[in-house]
VOGU-3710 file (C-alpha; in Angstrom, 3 decimals, decimal comma):
1> mnrasrkkln> 21,373/-1,229/52,790  22,978/0,649/49,893  21,016/2,131/46,987  21,830/-0,644/44,471  20,800/-3,401/46,907  17,560/-1,592/47,756  16,747/-1,142/44,059  17,394/-4,845/43,387  15,139/-5,879/46,285  12,369/-3,468/45,212
11> lktikrydps> 12,568/-4,720/41,619  12,253/-8,331/42,795  9,219/-7,373/44,922  7,270/-5,528/42,224  8,091/-8,141/39,559  5,927/-10,547/41,583  2,941/-8,369/40,623  4,049/-7,559/37,067  6,753/-9,905/35,685  7,269/-7,699/32,600
21> ivdilfqssh> 8,869/-4,924/34,710  12,584/-4,777/33,896  13,800/-1,612/35,605  12,921/1,024/38,191  13,578/4,483/36,729  12,525/6,449/39,785  10,900/5,881/43,150  9,307/8,007/45,842  8,981/6,686/49,377  5,386/7,885/49,748
31> savyhflkdk> 2,537/8,731/47,424  -1,264/8,644/47,573  -3,996/8,567/44,914  -7,061/10,826/44,970  -10,169/10,819/42,779  -11,852/14,064/41,681  -15,609/14,190/42,366  -17,129/16,515/39,764  -20,456/16,806/41,572  -18,718/17,982/44,771
41> sgwqkknieg> -15,867/19,816/43,014  -13,431/18,210/45,411  -10,935/15,433/45,887  -11,562/12,091/47,568  -8,617/10,057/48,790  -8,596/6,522/47,386  -7,489/3,569/49,500  -4,094/3,580/47,744  -0,987/4,818/49,516  2,607/3,636/49,471
51> vlflvrrqqp> 5,893/3,540/47,607  5,631/4,881/44,063  7,781/3,485/41,258  8,206/4,742/37,709  9,048/1,520/35,866  10,163/0,313/32,458  8,520/-2,840/31,072  9,734/-5,297/28,435  6,418/-5,225/26,538  3,868/-2,533/25,676
61> pyfaifilnr> 3,021/-0,366/27,385  6,708/0,169/28,067  6,350/2,567/31,007  4,079/2,617/34,054  3,545/4,117/37,474  3,303/1,377/40,080  2,280/2,016/43,713  2,996/-0,779/46,166  -0,037/-0,229/48,378  0,605/-0,205/52,133
71> lntdnyilyl> -3,094/-0,010/53,030  -4,285/-3,261/51,450  -3,323/-5,885/48,871  -4,656/-3,930/45,872  -1,647/-2,262/44,269  -2,071/0,534/41,739  -0,668/0,540/38,228  -1,090/3,273/35,650  0,214/2,349/32,218  1,507/5,502/30,628
81> tdfdriylqq> -0,760/5,095/27,628  -3,880/5,334/29,796  -3,974/9,091/30,277  -4,967/12,046/28,126  -3,366/14,838/30,127  -0,861/15,161/32,943  0,212/18,387/34,657  1,635/19,911/37,798  -0,402/22,127/40,119  0,834/24,069/43,113
91> ndksdktekq> -1,289/24,934/46,153  -0,457/28,481/47,308  -2,851/28,746/50,269  -1,858/31,643/52,479  -2,403/29,649/55,687  0,342/27,172/54,765  3,982/28,001/55,305  5,091/25,553/52,632  3,686/25,240/49,136  2,327/21,800/48,251
101> qfliytmkdg> 2,546/20,382/44,751  0,299/17,856/43,029  0,667/15,708/39,939  -2,753/15,591/38,279  -3,688/13,335/35,377  -6,885/12,763/33,421  -7,620/9,250/32,189  -8,991/8,444/28,734  -12,270/7,457/30,407  -12,599/11,025/31,772
111> ktrimpkyhk> -11,653/10,257/35,397  -9,177/12,614/37,024  -6,573/11,496/39,577  -4,136/13,403/41,755  -0,898/12,447/43,496  0,353/14,909/46,080  4,110/14,846/46,407  5,581/15,398/49,816  9,242/15,840/48,879  9,916/18,665/46,426
121> fshfrfffff> 13,052/17,112/44,939  11,259/13,819/44,325  8,414/15,697/42,716  10,726/17,545/40,374  12,467/14,355/39,308  9,169/12,519/38,864  7,647/15,313/36,806  10,793/15,535/34,681  10,125/12,084/33,202  6,874/13,346/31,651
131> r> 8,210/16,367/29,789
//
């Protein structure tokens, strides 16, 4: 399947969950959502994992992150007005041969989320949209 056909099929699929989506600006084949536990100073993986889409919508909020969840029927959507801060963090642990990068965002309600990116080029392109 070529890129245009795949994009059309993906758009049709995610519009079933949010009919106001009009375009896919970027997608990553795999992403996961984590929740930061302040009392344990650590990350807990949420039950959300799958294809990530950066989408444009026809009504406010006009942009969102949509994860088509492969683990269950609860998809994840983050409207890009729902966060206070978003930044990139890199894990430089000496025991790893490859550096791992994370997109971290803090919600207006104070909750912090993290999305590790497994493909560096995808991460760069995804982060670029938030500059």
